C-alpha positions in Angstrom: -47.1 126.6 -70.9 -46.8 128.1 -74.9 -45.5 131.6 -74.7 -46.5 133.6 -77.3 -45.9 137.4 -78.8 -48.1 139.4 -76.9 -49.6 140.2 -74.0 -49.5 137.1 -72.9 -45.8 136.1 -72.5 -45.5 138.6 -68.9 -46.9 135.6 -67.4 -43.8 133.4 -68.9 -41.1 136.2 -67.6 -41.8 134.9 -64.3 -41.9 131.3 -64.2 -38.2 131.3 -63.5 -35.8 128.3 -64.5 -35.3 125.6 -63.0 -31.4 124.2 -63.3 -30.5 121.3 -61.6 -27.4 119.6 -61.0 -26.7 116.7 -60.9 -23.4 115.0 -59.8 -21.0 113.5 -61.4 -18.1 112.3 -58.8 -17.1 115.2 -57.5 -18.4 118.1 -59.6 -21.3 119.7 -60.9 -22.5 119.2 -63.9 -23.8 121.6 -66.8 -27.7 123.0 -65.6 -30.1 121.0 -68.4 -31.6 123.7 -69.5 -31.3 124.3 -73.8 -32.4 128.1 -75.1 -34.6 127.6 -78.1 -34.6 130.7 -80.2 -37.5 131.2 -82.5 -37.8 133.7 -85.5 -41.7 135.2 -85.2 -43.4 137.1 -86.9 -47.1 137.6 -86.6 -47.8 134.8 -84.5 -45.8 132.6 -87.2 -42.3 131.3 -88.5 -40.7 134.7 -89.7 -40.0 133.3 -93.3 -36.4 135.7 -93.5 -34.3 135.5 -90.8 -32.0 138.6 -92.1 -35.0 140.6 -92.3 -36.4 139.2 -88.0 -36.4 141.3 -85.2 -38.0 139.5 -83.2 -37.9 136.5 -81.5 -38.9 134.3 -78.3 -36.2 132.4 -76.2 -37.5 129.5 -75.1 -35.3 127.9 -72.0 -35.9 123.9 -72.3 -35.7 122.0 -69.2 -36.1 117.7 -70.7 -38.1 118.7 -73.2 -40.4 120.9 -71.2 -40.7 124.9 -71.8 -39.6 126.9 -68.3 -39.9 130.7 -69.4 -40.2 132.4 -72.9 -39.1 136.1 -73.4 -39.4 138.4 -76.2 -35.5 139.2 -78.3 -35.2 142.2 -80.4 -32.3 142.3 -82.9 -30.7 145.5 -83.1 -29.1 145.4 -86.3 -29.4 144.2 -89.8 -25.2 143.2 -89.7 -24.6 139.6 -89.8 -21.1 139.5 -87.7 -23.8 142.0 -85.3 -27.1 139.8 -85.5 -24.4 136.9 -84.9 -22.6 138.1 -81.7 -26.4 139.1 -80.2 -26.9 135.7 -80.3 -24.0 133.9 -79.2 -24.9 136.4 -76.2 -27.8 135.0 -75.5 -26.3 131.7 -75.0 -28.8 130.6 -77.5 -28.1 126.4 -78.3 -30.5 125.7 -82.0 -31.9 128.8 -83.5 -35.4 128.0 -85.2 -35.7 130.3 -88.6 -37.6 130.8 -92.5 -35.5 131.3 -94.9 -31.3 132.9 -93.8 -28.5 134.4 -95.8 -25.2 132.0 -96.2 -23.4 134.0 -94.3 -25.9 134.6 -92.1 -26.1 131.2 -91.0 -22.3 130.7 -91.1 -21.7 134.0 -88.9 -24.4 132.3 -86.9 -23.2 128.4 -86.8 -19.5 129.6 -86.3 -20.5 131.1 -82.7 -22.1 127.1 -81.9 -25.3 128.0 -82.0 -27.6 125.4 -84.7 -29.6 126.7 -86.7 -32.8 124.8 -88.0 -33.2 126.7 -91.2 -36.1 126.8 -94.0 -38.5 126.3 -91.1 -42.5 127.7 -91.8 -46.0 127.4 -89.7 -47.8 128.7 -86.7 -45.0 128.6 -83.3 -46.8 127.3 -80.8 -47.1 123.9 -83.7 -43.6 124.8 -85.2 -42.1 124.4 -80.8 -44.5 121.9 -79.9 -42.6 119.3 -83.3 -39.5 120.2 -82.0 -39.8 119.2 -79.1 -41.3 116.2 -79.7 -38.8 114.7 -82.7 -41.0 116.7 -85.8 -39.8 119.4 -87.9 -38.2 117.3 -90.0 -42.3 116.4 -91.4 -42.8 118.1 -94.7 -45.6 120.8 -93.2 -43.0 122.3 -91.3 -40.6 122.7 -94.3 -41.0 126.0 -96.5 -42.2 125.5 -100.4 -39.2 124.7 -102.7 -36.6 123.3 -99.9 -36.4 119.2 -98.7 -34.7 118.7 -95.6 
């Protein structure tokens, strides 16, 4: 299932994420759901995260998309953006170019940043799920991995 920023997004919103709890001893482990945030612009990864205001939030369960929803960032202030991303609970942020200040600010909240990525949203998300995001076709020109 892939969920682009369009009218089809409503189909994705009604799929409930599966929260798998595994017993370890007498305690329950945390859910295995990962939250992936991707900045987007016209169906592609947004070329500059610092001014991107539209994102997609994917919930992944064992490398499968179980839910996605559009997210808007209201502020351009790095600290407010970092706080909003932390509030969303994003584990990973995939974006295009990103300033050092914003990268450090968001990174300090515990979100892993995969920056300087380009390409169609669906291809980028699938590459992330398959561990192929470092391929040159997903890297911005002039950026070496």
